[in-house]
C-alpha positions, 0 to 999 in steps of 0.5 A: 289794965282794965276795960269796961263792957258797953251795953252792947257787950263790947270791950275797947282794949286799952291802947297800951295793950293794943301796942304791946300785942301789935294789934291794929284795926281789923286784927282778930283775937281769940278768947280761950277760957281756961279750966280755972275760969281765966281767959286768954286773949290770942292775937290773930294778926299773922299773915300767911307770910309770917308762917314761912319757915315754920315747917321743915322742908320735905326730905324729898320733893313730892310729885304731882302723882304722889299727891294724886295718889295720897288724895285718892287714898284719903278719899277712899277712906284708908 
């Protein structure tokens, strides 16, 4: 697939590519330039709900007191 850069530096992604990546109006993408000069386009259209279940559940519940202690320890620099 190819695209042309406009005089304003804009690129329109071909419809086939947008469809394949499930990109919709308003979605964001990130461009990563690799060491070899190639570029990766990363779709950023996931909502926070899509991330549910991606982290393991804690082995035990964390109390508010535990959270407060961790915050206090972190703000004290160690």
